[in-house]
Backbone as CSV, one residue per row, in Angstrom:
resi,resn,N_x,N_y,N_z,CA_x,CA_y,CA_z,C_x,C_y,C_z
1,UNK,41.885,-26.380,35.218,41.637,-26.339,33.494,39.988,-26.775,33.558
2,UNK,39.389,-26.708,34.490,37.894,-26.777,34.697,37.171,-25.743,33.474
3,UNK,37.840,-24.617,33.582,37.122,-23.533,32.560,37.163,-23.928,31.042
4,UNK,37.844,-25.092,30.805,37.472,-25.598,29.459,36.417,-26.047,28.979
5,UNK,35.930,-26.635,30.171,34.360,-27.246,30.179,33.481,-26.182,29.576
6,UNK,33.584,-25.155,30.315,32.786,-23.916,29.963,32.685,-23.418,28.586
7,UNK,33.961,-23.579,28.151,34.462,-22.954,26.918,33.826,-23.850,25.724
8,UNK,33.984,-25.329,26.074,33.351,-26.038,24.998,31.789,-26.003,24.954
9,UNK,31.129,-25.573,26.093,29.569,-25.524,26.116,29.383,-24.014,25.532
10,UNK,30.196,-23.159,25.543,30.019,-21.793,24.778,30.249,-21.998,23.327
11,UNK,31.318,-22.667,23.003,31.370,-23.033,21.600,30.468,-23.758,20.968
12,UNK,29.882,-25.001,21.614,28.867,-25.796,20.979,27.358,-25.188,20.838
13,UNK,27.096,-24.135,21.712,25.910,-23.381,21.651,26.021,-22.257,20.482
14,UNK,27.283,-21.850,20.516,27.504,-20.733,19.168,27.400,-21.468,17.904
15,UNK,27.969,-22.371,17.809,28.066,-23.107,16.488,26.858,-23.837,16.012
16,UNK,26.031,-24.468,16.878,24.647,-25.033,16.666,23.892,-23.928,16.162
17,UNK,23.758,-22.824,17.063,22.654,-21.755,16.679,22.985,-20.927,15.478
18,UNK,24.247,-20.588,15.408,24.661,-20.061,14.165,24.357,-20.621,12.778
19,UNK,24.725,-22.084,12.995,24.346,-22.666,11.982,23.038,-23.114,11.367
20,UNK,22.259,-23.107,12.580,20.604,-23.216,12.401,20.264,-21.480,11.690
21,UNK,20.524,-20.607,12.180,20.278,-19.291,11.489,20.667,-19.266,10.003
22,UNK,21.914,-19.855,9.597,22.250,-19.740,8.414,21.452,-20.460,7.426
23,UNK,21.017,-21.749,7.729,20.166,-22.642,7.210,18.905,-22.029,7.124
24,UNK,18.275,-21.160,8.175,17.063,-20.805,8.027,16.842,-19.664,6.988
25,UNK,18.056,-18.578,6.985,18.210,-17.651,6.180,18.616,-18.023,4.629
26,UNK,19.345,-19.332,4.547,19.233,-19.551,3.165,17.726,-19.987,2.699
27,UNK,17.187,-20.777,3.500,15.937,-21.357,3.018,15.062,-20.090,2.589
28,UNK,14.962,-19.141,3.534,14.050,-18.086,3.175,14.311,-17.328,2.083
29,UNK,15.753,-17.408,1.691,16.062,-16.575,0.586,15.741,-17.295,-0.668
30,UNK,15.462,-18.512,-0.755,15.104,-19.311,-1.899,14.166,-18.438,-2.700
31,UNK,14.411,-18.308,-4.073,13.291,-17.440,-4.752,12.131,-18.257,-4.920
32,UNK,10.969,-17.383,-4.805,9.647,-18.215,-5.127,9.385,-17.924,-6.448
33,UNK,8.335,-18.721,-6.867,7.901,-18.682,-8.174,6.669,-17.904,-8.177
34,UNK,6.542,-16.627,-8.578,5.283,-15.978,-8.603,4.374,-16.300,-9.696
35,UNK,3.229,-16.242,-9.672,2.007,-16.521,-10.575,2.244,-15.225,-11.892
36,UNK,2.664,-15.683,-12.988,2.859,-14.689,-13.817,1.811,-13.512,-13.922
37,UNK,0.468,-14.062,-13.843,-0.580,-13.135,-14.015,-0.471,-12.249,-12.718
38,UNK,0.231,-12.425,-11.569,0.107,-11.641,-10.278,1.030,-10.395,-10.684
39,UNK,1.861,-10.421,-11.427,3.150,-9.435,-11.573,2.544,-8.195,-12.059
40,UNK,1.294,-8.282,-12.930,1.026,-7.289,-13.595,-0.419,-6.733,-12.901
41,UNK,-0.934,-7.273,-11.847,-2.075,-6.943,-11.071,-1.910,-5.728,-10.392
42,UNK,-2.881,-5.179,-10.166,-2.665,-4.065,-8.946,-3.472,-4.616,-7.566
43,UNK,-2.650,-4.204,-6.614,-3.223,-4.769,-5.386,-4.283,-4.074,-4.647
44,UNK,-5.122,-4.854,-3.989,-6.113,-4.256,-3.324,-5.682,-3.815,-1.969
45,UNK,-6.545,-2.764,-1.162,-5.782,-2.367,-0.088,-5.793,-3.440,0.926
46,UNK,-6.662,-4.449,0.933,-6.327,-5.457,1.790,-5.031,-6.400,1.533
47,UNK,-4.821,-6.645,0.225,-3.684,-7.345,-0.116,-2.509,-6.443,0.225
48,UNK,-2.421,-5.171,0.170,-1.388,-4.300,0.318,-1.153,-4.315,1.490
49,UNK,-2.214,-4.320,2.497,-1.843,-4.161,4.111,-1.383,-5.640,4.514
50,UNK,-1.794,-6.601,3.836,-1.299,-7.875,4.307,0.363,-8.217,3.976
51,UNK,0.629,-7.778,2.958,2.147,-7.665,2.432,2.861,-6.825,3.278
52,UNK,2.242,-5.519,3.629,3.129,-4.669,4.577,3.160,-4.941,6.000
53,UNK,2.099,-5.395,6.563,2.023,-5.581,7.758,1.343,-6.971,8.162
54,UNK,0.932,-7.851,7.531,0.418,-9.038,7.905,-1.193,-9.084,8.415
55,UNK,-1.517,-10.081,9.047,-2.925,-9.952,9.594,-3.369,-8.905,10.266
56,UNK,-2.251,-8.552,11.470,-2.796,-7.386,12.129,-2.827,-6.041,11.300
57,UNK,-2.176,-5.734,10.514,-2.239,-4.612,9.637,-3.794,-4.561,8.655
58,UNK,-4.054,-5.799,8.368,-5.530,-6.028,7.749,-6.369,-5.445,8.800
59,UNK,-6.392,-6.082,9.932,-7.398,-5.727,11.122,-7.439,-4.253,11.079
60,UNK,-6.365,-3.394,11.279,-6.178,-2.059,11.197,-6.918,-1.312,10.381
61,UNK,-6.752,-1.794,9.119,-7.465,-1.205,7.804,-8.755,-1.412,7.866
62,UNK,-9.284,-2.481,8.024,-10.940,-2.725,8.095,-11.604,-1.864,9.237
63,UNK,-10.945,-1.938,10.340,-11.827,-1.396,11.593,-11.660,0.344,10.960
64,UNK,-10.329,0.655,10.423,-10.650,2.357,10.338,-11.299,2.645,9.077
65,UNK,-11.361,1.949,8.076,-12.319,2.139,6.937,-13.702,1.999,7.340
66,UNK,-14.166,1.442,8.283,-15.303,1.092,8.746,-15.858,2.380,9.825
67,UNK,-14.626,2.885,10.426,-14.898,4.253,11.070,-14.796,5.134,10.501
68,UNK,-14.200,5.418,9.058,-14.343,6.393,8.335,-15.622,6.588,7.550
69,UNK,-16.266,5.481,7.470,-17.740,5.356,6.913,-18.898,5.681,7.773
70,UNK,-18.599,5.725,9.330,-19.340,6.166,10.175,-20.176,4.942,10.481
71,UNK,-19.656,3.611,10.103,-20.460,2.459,10.558,-19.858,1.648,11.800
72,UNK,-18.621,2.520,12.394,-18.038,1.902,13.688,-17.601,3.121,14.166
73,UNK,-17.346,3.312,15.259,-16.939,4.477,16.258,-15.895,3.588,16.971
74,UNK,-14.880,4.136,16.852,-13.435,4.059,17.429,-13.361,5.033,18.566
75,UNK,-13.413,4.947,20.045,-13.118,5.858,20.900,-11.686,5.886,21.254
76,UNK,-11.004,7.111,21.886,-9.746,6.918,22.288,-9.567,6.109,23.377
77,UNK,-10.390,5.865,24.126,-10.429,5.102,25.492,-10.622,3.672,25.134
78,UNK,-10.426,3.076,23.847,-10.091,1.775,23.476,-11.608,0.840,23.426
79,UNK,-12.395,1.392,23.217,-13.537,0.844,22.609,-14.023,0.995,21.219
80,UNK,-14.724,-0.022,20.793,-15.172,-0.030,19.381,-16.636,-0.352,19.722
81,UNK,-17.559,0.805,18.850,-19.034,0.403,18.760,-19.483,0.232,17.276
82,UNK,-20.351,-0.568,17.402,-21.087,-0.789,16.064,-22.325,0.243,15.618
83,UNK,-22.128,0.997,14.901,-23.165,1.571,14.222,-24.087,1.116,12.900
84,UNK,-23.579,0.435,12.123,-24.193,-0.111,11.114,-23.902,-1.797,11.161
85,UNK,-24.890,-2.643,11.371,-24.562,-4.086,11.654,-24.461,-4.888,10.501
86,UNK,-24.534,-4.155,9.237,-24.411,-4.942,8.015,-22.825,-4.723,7.333
87,UNK,-22.257,-5.780,7.226,-20.972,-5.642,6.780,-21.261,-6.106,5.212
88,UNK,-20.270,-5.378,4.728,-20.116,-5.271,3.342,-19.541,-6.392,2.813
89,UNK,-18.723,-6.964,3.471,-17.625,-8.172,2.922,-17.539,-9.208,3.984
90,UNK,-16.929,-10.301,3.908,-16.407,-11.175,4.870,-15.583,-10.354,5.979
91,UNK,-14.812,-9.771,5.615,-13.943,-9.061,6.808,-14.557,-8.231,7.461
92,UNK,-15.479,-7.469,7.043,-16.413,-6.569,7.867,-17.398,-7.300,8.618
93,UNK,-17.855,-8.581,8.185,-18.867,-9.172,8.967,-18.326,-9.735,10.162
94,UNK,-16.647,-10.223,9.793,-16.064,-10.538,11.052,-15.861,-9.897,12.114
95,UNK,-15.865,-8.592,11.698,-15.496,-7.556,12.722,-16.770,-7.510,13.373
96,UNK,-18.004,-7.281,12.784,-19.312,-7.253,13.853,-19.239,-8.457,14.667
97,UNK,-19.252,-9.788,13.882,-19.202,-10.909,14.711,-18.161,-10.780,15.960
98,UNK,-17.149,-10.133,15.763,-16.052,-10.335,16.957,-16.572,-9.270,18.088
99,UNK,-17.088,-8.147,17.487,-17.664,-7.161,18.560,-18.740,-7.819,19.464
100,UNK,-19.463,-8.679,18.717,-20.460,-9.254,19.785,-21.944,-8.872,19.586
101,UNK,-22.829,-9.456,20.239,-24.358,-8.881,20.025,-24.623,-7.919,20.723
102,UNK,-23.843,-7.374,21.796,-24.065,-6.153,22.327,-23.624,-4.973,21.649
103,UNK,-22.932,-5.058,20.451,-22.611,-3.862,19.871,-21.383,-3.119,20.239
104,UNK,-20.737,-3.430,21.251,-19.771,-2.709,21.612,-18.526,-3.816,22.583
105,UNK,-17.560,-3.417,22.473,-16.381,-4.308,22.809,-14.967,-3.506,22.811
106,UNK,-14.010,-3.829,23.689,-12.896,-3.394,23.788,-12.181,-3.544,22.299
107,UNK,-11.250,-2.969,21.776,-10.673,-3.049,20.442,-9.650,-4.170,20.395
108,UNK,-9.100,-4.247,21.496,-7.840,-5.557,21.485,-8.588,-6.951,21.216
109,UNK,-9.545,-7.522,21.818,-10.031,-8.799,21.335,-10.551,-8.681,20.002
110,UNK,-11.060,-7.699,19.624,-11.784,-7.419,18.224,-10.487,-7.493,17.245
111,UNK,-9.844,-6.969,17.586,-8.549,-6.758,16.406,-7.872,-8.330,16.478
112,UNK,-7.641,-8.761,17.620,-7.089,-10.286,17.605,-7.854,-11.205,16.883
113,UNK,-9.152,-11.110,17.281,-9.988,-12.194,16.473,-10.182,-11.968,15.118
114,UNK,-10.130,-10.602,14.544,-10.029,-10.317,13.147,-8.796,-11.064,12.556
115,UNK,-7.654,-10.727,13.202,-6.433,-11.218,12.538,-6.262,-12.551,12.536
116,UNK,-7.089,-13.304,13.136,-7.074,-14.875,12.972,-8.281,-15.441,12.344
117,UNK,-9.020,-14.546,11.950,-10.355,-15.022,11.039,-10.006,-15.598,9.813
118,UNK,-11.094,-16.593,9.519,-10.839,-17.081,8.215,-10.682,-16.389,7.136
119,UNK,-11.352,-15.072,6.827,-11.176,-14.453,5.601,-9.515,-13.871,5.581
120,UNK,-9.103,-13.576,6.737,-7.707,-12.901,6.717,-6.694,-14.287,6.348
121,UNK,-6.953,-15.465,6.932,-6.250,-16.513,6.714,-6.223,-16.673,5.188
122,UNK,-7.363,-16.712,4.636,-7.654,-17.164,3.210,-6.911,-15.863,2.501
123,UNK,-7.006,-14.845,2.592,-6.243,-13.734,2.046,-4.753,-14.115,2.031
124,UNK,-4.142,-14.524,3.018,-2.828,-14.771,3.388,-2.342,-15.937,2.307
125,UNK,-3.373,-17.248,2.372,-3.233,-18.280,1.637,-3.206,-17.779,0.026
126,UNK,-3.974,-16.853,-0.343,-3.930,-16.507,-1.873,-2.640,-15.899,-2.032
127,UNK,-2.034,-14.992,-1.527,-1.032,-14.220,-1.498,0.363,-15.266,-1.541
128,UNK,0.121,-16.343,-0.739,1.381,-17.149,-0.966,1.164,-18.099,-1.995
129,UNK,0.109,-18.522,-2.152,0.018,-19.008,-3.608,0.443,-18.499,-4.842
130,UNK,-0.031,-17.156,-4.682,0.602,-16.301,-5.851,1.738,-15.960,-5.974
131,UNK,2.948,-16.430,-4.843,4.315,-15.994,-4.950,4.421,-14.497,-4.503
132,UNK,3.494,-13.813,-3.767,3.620,-12.292,-3.303,3.654,-12.548,-1.876
133,UNK,3.503,-13.560,-1.096,3.731,-13.357,0.285,4.707,-14.661,0.760
134,UNK,5.515,-14.327,1.658,6.275,-15.143,2.342,5.706,-16.305,3.144
135,UNK,5.771,-17.617,2.847,5.228,-18.462,3.635,5.407,-18.404,5.022
136,UNK,4.377,-18.790,6.255,4.624,-18.621,7.415,5.716,-19.523,7.853
137,UNK,5.963,-20.611,7.397,7.203,-21.479,7.766,8.647,-20.595,7.815
138,UNK,8.676,-19.991,6.759,9.824,-19.372,6.447,10.046,-18.321,7.276
139,UNK,9.126,-17.519,7.666,9.234,-16.490,8.796,9.633,-16.974,10.071
140,UNK,8.641,-18.034,10.449,8.940,-18.743,11.812,10.373,-19.034,12.103
141,UNK,10.858,-19.590,10.927,12.181,-20.452,11.184,13.326,-19.456,11.179
142,UNK,12.993,-18.403,10.686,14.403,-17.262,11.227,14.004,-16.666,12.248
143,UNK,12.821,-16.251,12.611,12.774,-15.629,14.112,13.123,-16.653,15.009
144,UNK,12.696,-18.091,14.962,13.186,-18.909,16.069,14.666,-18.960,16.212
145,UNK,15.414,-18.914,14.623,16.794,-18.925,14.765,17.371,-17.716,15.464
146,UNK,16.866,-16.825,15.019,17.455,-15.368,15.863,17.283,-15.756,17.320
147,UNK,15.943,-15.916,17.558,16.033,-16.212,19.236,17.293,-17.249,19.908
148,UNK,17.480,-18.350,19.107,18.676,-19.092,19.404,19.605,-18.551,19.536
149,UNK,20.225,-17.921,18.625,21.376,-17.082,18.604,21.563,-16.194,19.717
150,UNK,20.600,-15.299,20.043,20.531,-14.327,21.214,20.752,-15.399,22.550
151,UNK,20.040,-16.463,22.707,20.257,-17.286,23.900,21.789,-17.783,23.756
152,UNK,22.187,-18.234,22.928,23.655,-18.729,22.862,24.520,-17.643,23.230
153,UNK,24.279,-16.413,22.635,25.179,-15.110,23.032,25.162,-15.123,24.507
154,UNK,23.925,-15.063,25.224,23.668,-14.830,26.551,24.532,-16.036,27.443
155,UNK,24.388,-17.183,26.710,24.896,-18.487,27.501,26.582,-18.167,27.459
156,UNK,27.109,-17.774,26.291,28.521,-17.377,26.166,29.193,-16.263,27.161
157,UNK,28.415,-15.469,27.496,28.692,-14.542,28.701,28.600,-15.149,29.881
158,UNK,27.628,-16.049,30.040,27.528,-16.551,31.423,28.576,-17.774,31.785
159,UNK,28.936,-18.332,30.651,30.086,-19.477,30.905,31.270,-18.635,30.981
160,UNK,31.512,-17.694,30.327,32.816,-16.745,30.437,32.863,-16.242,31.768
161,UNK,31.647,-15.756,32.335,31.975,-15.500,33.993,32.141,-16.351,34.825
162,UNK,31.564,-17.491,34.678,31.771,-18.750,35.404,33.306,-19.357,35.232
163,UNK,33.644,-19.275,34.214,34.928,-19.707,33.796,36.232,-18.723,34.607
164,UNK,35.826,-17.391,34.394,36.660,-16.428,34.977,36.778,-16.542,36.504
165,UNK,35.674,-16.766,37.195,35.668,-17.122,38.739,36.765,-18.399,39.009
166,UNK,36.685,-19.332,37.855,37.275,-20.347,38.212,39.027,-20.196,38.023
167,UNK,39.389,-19.335,37.521,40.782,-19.160,37.396,41.434,-18.341,38.352
168,UNK,42.330,-18.338,39.012,43.058,-17.443,39.941,43.716,-16.157,39.447
169,UNK,43.205,-15.090,39.775,43.921,-13.703,39.375,45.460,-13.998,39.099
170,UNK,46.117,-14.866,39.791,47.693,-15.092,39.637,47.925,-15.807,38.192
171,UNK,46.966,-16.476,38.116,47.338,-17.248,36.742,46.952,-16.699,35.648
172,UNK,46.305,-15.306,35.640,46.212,-14.524,34.460,44.931,-14.825,33.781
173,UNK,43.702,-14.160,33.947,42.386,-14.231,33.215,42.434,-13.871,31.888
174,UNK,43.474,-13.011,31.253,43.404,-12.448,29.889,43.172,-13.587,28.636
175,UNK,43.927,-14.864,28.882,43.894,-15.591,27.852,42.676,-16.365,28.072
176,UNK,41.842,-16.308,29.178,40.894,-17.132,29.168,39.581,-16.408,28.608
177,UNK,39.885,-15.030,28.769,38.731,-13.959,28.302,38.905,-14.018,26.723
178,UNK,40.034,-14.060,26.167,40.207,-14.051,24.790,39.511,-15.133,23.988
179,UNK,39.511,-16.395,24.928,39.064,-17.720,24.184,37.495,-17.469,24.231
180,UNK,36.999,-17.017,25.147,35.468,-16.826,25.149,35.180,-15.638,24.217
181,UNK,35.937,-14.743,23.962,35.846,-13.554,23.060,35.296,-14.090,21.571
182,UNK,36.014,-15.295,21.407,35.750,-15.888,19.868,34.331,-16.327,19.759
183,UNK,33.772,-16.916,20.682,32.359,-17.538,20.478,31.342,-16.093,20.540
184,UNK,31.660,-15.303,21.239,30.958,-14.067,21.526,30.964,-13.299,20.338
185,UNK,32.084,-13.276,19.640,32.064,-12.633,18.476,31.344,-13.426,17.199
186,UNK,31.402,-14.552,17.406,30.448,-15.249,16.294,28.879,-14.982,16.274
187,UNK,28.509,-15.102,17.781,27.127,-14.886,17.982,26.546,-13.549,17.674
188,UNK,27.310,-12.541,18.077,27.289,-11.111,17.898,27.054,-10.797,16.604
189,UNK,28.190,-11.392,15.634,28.296,-11.035,14.319,27.140,-11.645,13.583
190,UNK,26.773,-12.539,13.800,25.621,-13.567,13.268,24.214,-12.539,13.359
191,UNK,24.105,-12.005,14.560,23.022,-11.400,14.759,22.932,-10.144,14.121
192,UNK,23.995,-9.608,13.905,24.165,-8.458,13.216,23.942,-8.481,11.793
193,UNK,24.506,-9.789,11.098,24.205,-10.056,9.833,22.888,-10.452,9.598
194,UNK,22.433,-11.132,10.670,20.668,-11.643,10.416,19.883,-10.158,10.305
195,UNK,20.355,-9.044,11.087,19.590,-7.863,11.043,19.703,-7.382,9.719
196,UNK,20.749,-7.429,8.968,21.178,-6.787,7.678,20.681,-7.679,6.781
197,UNK,20.824,-8.743,6.539,20.639,-9.478,5.334,19.474,-10.438,5.513
198,UNK,19.169,-11.360,6.586,18.087,-12.045,7.021,16.756,-11.383,7.224
199,UNK,16.769,-10.116,7.602,15.521,-9.455,8.161,14.602,-9.315,7.165
200,UNK,14.959,-8.944,5.850,13.978,-8.810,4.884,13.070,-10.122,4.726
201,UNK,13.828,-11.147,4.702,13.208,-12.332,4.282,12.148,-12.908,5.374
202,UNK,12.143,-12.210,6.610,11.271,-12.624,7.563,9.769,-11.801,7.586
203,UNK,9.771,-10.686,6.697,8.725,-9.802,6.228,7.597,-10.445,5.712
204,UNK,6.714,-10.028,5.552,5.613,-10.840,4.766,5.509,-10.691,3.280
205,UNK,6.089,-9.990,2.844,6.097,-9.924,1.239,7.167,-10.497,0.596
206,UNK,7.014,-11.249,-0.496,8.078,-11.922,-0.981,8.869,-10.688,-2.169
207,UNK,9.825,-10.945,-2.578,10.400,-9.969,-3.470,9.206,-9.646,-4.658
208,UNK,8.459,-10.595,-5.230,7.766,-10.171,-6.190,6.340,-9.259,-5.473
209,UNK,6.087,-9.649,-4.210,5.154,-8.716,-3.590,5.727,-7.603,-3.032
210,UNK,6.996,-7.593,-2.610,7.508,-5.765,-2.529,7.654,-5.133,-3.734
211,UNK,7.874,-5.813,-4.918,7.463,-5.082,-6.261,6.465,-4.510,-6.551
212,UNK,5.460,-5.059,-6.114,4.116,-4.739,-6.199,3.635,-3.517,-5.386
213,UNK,4.225,-3.654,-4.161,4.119,-2.641,-3.145,4.840,-1.373,-3.589
214,UNK,6.033,-1.567,-4.231,6.676,-0.190,-4.816,5.815,0.501,-5.677
215,UNK,5.006,-0.271,-6.378,4.198,0.603,-7.374,3.063,1.385,-6.773
216,UNK,2.754,1.279,-5.757,1.639,1.691,-5.234,1.886,3.395,-4.787
217,UNK,1.182,4.316,-5.157,1.503,5.627,-4.926,1.139,5.928,-3.721
218,UNK,1.938,6.040,-2.653,1.649,5.960,-1.260,1.696,7.443,-1.004
219,UNK,0.836,8.320,-0.125,0.981,9.482,0.524,2.069,9.467,1.448
220,UNK,2.781,10.732,1.715,3.989,10.515,2.797,3.130,10.438,4.076
221,UNK,3.724,9.936,5.164,3.305,9.543,6.625,2.772,10.853,7.096
222,UNK,1.352,10.501,7.508,0.817,11.620,8.462,0.605,12.946,7.576
223,UNK,0.531,12.936,6.068,0.148,14.049,5.531,-0.924,14.178,4.597
224,UNK,-1.718,12.923,4.654,-3.109,12.742,4.116,-4.133,13.932,4.670
225,UNK,-4.842,14.745,3.898,-5.620,15.741,4.116,-6.573,15.354,5.262
226,UNK,-6.855,15.984,6.319,-7.883,15.608,6.879,-9.131,16.807,6.776
227,UNK,-10.354,16.008,6.625,-11.435,16.993,6.763,-11.956,17.495,7.717
228,UNK,-12.390,18.682,7.707,-12.926,19.322,9.061,-13.996,18.224,9.728
229,UNK,-13.634,18.122,11.235,-14.633,17.335,11.831,-14.635,15.739,11.930
230,UNK,-13.303,15.387,10.810,-13.176,13.968,10.818,-12.040,13.371,11.790
231,UNK,-12.574,12.872,12.798,-12.090,12.465,13.741,-12.113,10.958,13.910
232,UNK,-11.598,10.332,15.083,-11.990,8.875,15.303,-13.522,8.850,15.509
233,UNK,-13.926,7.877,14.764,-15.401,7.786,14.845,-15.991,8.596,13.865
234,UNK,-15.170,9.313,12.870,-15.958,10.108,12.002,-15.616,9.806,10.601
235,UNK,-15.897,10.176,9.677,-15.470,10.056,8.323,-16.404,9.882,7.172
236,UNK,-16.297,9.922,5.985,-17.022,9.610,4.839,-16.686,8.318,4.139
237,UNK,-17.019,8.353,2.961,-16.645,7.082,2.169,-15.449,6.645,2.212
238,UNK,-14.996,5.519,2.156,-13.949,5.090,2.218,-13.513,4.167,1.067
239,UNK,-12.516,4.118,-0.090,-12.254,3.328,-1.035,-11.518,1.904,-0.557
240,UNK,-11.432,0.997,-1.442,-10.904,-0.145,-1.179,-9.945,-0.671,-2.068
241,UNK,-9.669,-0.021,-3.028,-8.674,-0.356,-3.959,-7.153,0.547,-3.464
242,UNK,-6.041,0.167,-3.968,-4.861,0.766,-3.600,-4.624,1.977,-4.186
243,UNK,-5.684,2.793,-3.977,-5.710,4.183,-4.786,-7.260,4.859,-4.831
244,UNK,-7.342,6.108,-4.905,-8.434,6.697,-4.730,-9.297,6.956,-6.223
245,UNK,-8.973,5.870,-7.283,-9.754,6.173,-8.391,-10.786,5.212,-8.674
246,UNK,-11.593,4.671,-7.487,-12.683,3.995,-7.569,-13.742,4.692,-7.215
247,UNK,-13.756,5.875,-7.177,-15.046,6.472,-6.940,-15.010,7.152,-5.661
248,UNK,-14.152,6.666,-4.739,-14.336,7.006,-3.369,-13.442,8.331,-3.175
249,UNK,-13.888,8.865,-1.744,-13.319,10.102,-1.519,-11.958,10.205,-1.536
250,UNK,-11.242,11.375,-2.287,-9.916,11.128,-2.438,-8.872,11.276,-1.006
251,UNK,-9.602,12.103,0.043,-8.889,12.008,1.184,-8.789,10.744,1.903
252,UNK,-9.959,10.161,1.983,-10.063,8.724,2.634,-9.111,7.754,1.623
253,UNK,-9.178,7.840,0.426,-8.344,6.750,-0.244,-7.072,7.177,0.008
254,UNK,-6.447,8.105,0.082,-5.042,8.501,0.482,-4.849,8.068,1.722
255,UNK,-5.730,8.360,2.644,-5.521,7.768,4.138,-5.410,6.345,4.378
256,UNK,-6.378,5.542,3.693,-6.316,4.366,3.640,-5.056,3.562,3.137
257,UNK,-4.644,4.059,2.077,-3.626,3.805,1.237,-2.287,3.865,2.163
258,UNK,-2.008,5.149,2.941,-1.042,5.129,3.710,-1.140,4.262,4.901
259,UNK,-2.342,3.818,5.489,-2.470,3.106,6.489,-1.922,1.789,6.404
260,UNK,-2.590,1.303,4.796,-2.360,-0.040,4.548,-0.624,-0.291,4.659
261,UNK,-0.125,0.622,3.950,1.431,0.546,3.643,2.040,0.868,4.891
262,UNK,1.818,1.781,5.472,2.853,2.555,6.554,2.278,2.160,7.973
263,UNK,1.033,1.743,8.126,0.515,1.207,9.724,-0.088,2.530,10.364
264,UNK,-0.299,2.495,11.555,-1.190,3.428,12.216,-0.435,4.847,12.453
265,UNK,1.085,4.722,12.191,1.680,5.898,12.163,1.414,6.973,11.097
266,UNK,0.630,6.487,9.977,0.153,7.356,8.964,-1.054,7.963,9.109
267,UNK,-1.636,7.749,10.219,-2.971,8.200,10.485,-2.688,9.905,11.087
268,UNK,-3.532,10.883,10.377,-3.179,12.325,10.744,-4.003,12.767,12.131
269,UNK,-5.088,11.907,12.454,-5.858,11.935,13.478,-5.329,11.591,14.759
270,UNK,-4.852,12.364,15.756,-4.284,11.997,16.966,-5.231,10.950,17.818
271,UNK,-6.511,11.382,17.831,-7.525,10.578,18.859,-7.793,9.237,18.149
272,UNK,-7.558,8.941,16.739,-7.715,7.620,16.135,-6.404,7.206,16.488
273,UNK,-5.226,7.595,16.110,-3.950,7.055,16.748,-4.090,6.506,18.023
274,UNK,-4.555,7.440,18.919,-4.498,6.526,20.323,-5.447,5.829,20.572
275,UNK,-6.673,5.608,19.860,-7.557,4.336,19.914,-6.651,3.289,19.631
276,UNK,-5.873,3.356,18.578,-5.523,2.036,17.924,-4.038,1.865,18.827
277,UNK,-3.339,2.555,18.948,-1.780,2.461,19.364,-1.786,2.127,21.053
278,UNK,-2.385,2.931,21.700,-2.576,2.872,23.185,-3.131,1.557,23.506
279,UNK,-4.042,1.119,22.872,-4.689,-0.239,23.520,-4.408,-1.584,22.449
280,UNK,-3.736,-1.196,21.252,-3.271,-2.351,20.375,-2.075,-2.572,20.518
281,UNK,-1.200,-2.088,21.277,0.183,-2.320,21.665,1.254,-2.172,20.415
282,UNK,0.843,-1.243,19.536,1.775,-0.843,18.353,2.942,-0.325,19.036
C-alpha cells in the first residue's frame, strides 16, 4: 500500500495548484472601473500597440515607424543604424539612446531596452489608471498559476509511474492507474479551462481597452499596400494616430496601424519582417 503515499502527493499537488489557478482567474476577471472619459477617446498608435501586445509591440512600432521615415535603417542581418539622431518624442529619443553613441547596434538589445524604458512604463501606467490595460499583477498571477498546474500535472504522471512500479503485476495495476487518473484529469481540465476562459484576462487590454481596440479600422494582415522601393530601411512619412487621417501617408498609416494591432505578421515587406522576427524572437 506504499503507492497510496504517492497518490496523496499527487492529489495535494493537483488540488493546491488548481485552487490557486481558480483564485487568480477570478481576481483577474474582476471588472475594472474605466475612466468615463476614456471610453469615448481615440487610441493613439502607441496606446493601441501597448493594449495589443504590450511593451514589446510598442518597441516594434517605434522602430518600424522611424525606419519608414528613413530616420533609422533596419537591416535583415539584425542591425539598426541611426540616420537622424534627433528623436521627435520621448520614445524615439529612448531608441536613439539605446542604440548608443556609435549610431549602430544589434536590434535585440535596443528593443529590450526600449520595452523597459521609462516612457513605455509610463504609457502602461496611464492605460492601467484609465482602466484600459490589465494590471501587471493580474497577468503575472494567472501566468504563475498556470505554470504551477502544469508542474502538478507532470508530478501526477511521475508519481503514477512510481506507484505502478511498486504494485506487483499479479495484484492488478488497473485500480491504481484509475486512482491517479482522477488528479490527472483535474489538472488537465484546469489547463484546458484556463486556456479557454482565463487566457483573455492575461492579455494586456482590459474589456474596456478591448472595446476601443475593436473600433480601430485595421487593414487585413499583410495587405497594406507597399510603395515601390519601400523596404527595410526605406519608407516615407509615418502617422502616429490610430488611423491615416492626421496628414500622414495613407499607406504608412495603414501599415503602422496593422503593425500596432496585429504585430510583425502584418508587415508586407519580407526583408523588414526578417529583420524583426529572426533576431527578436517573435
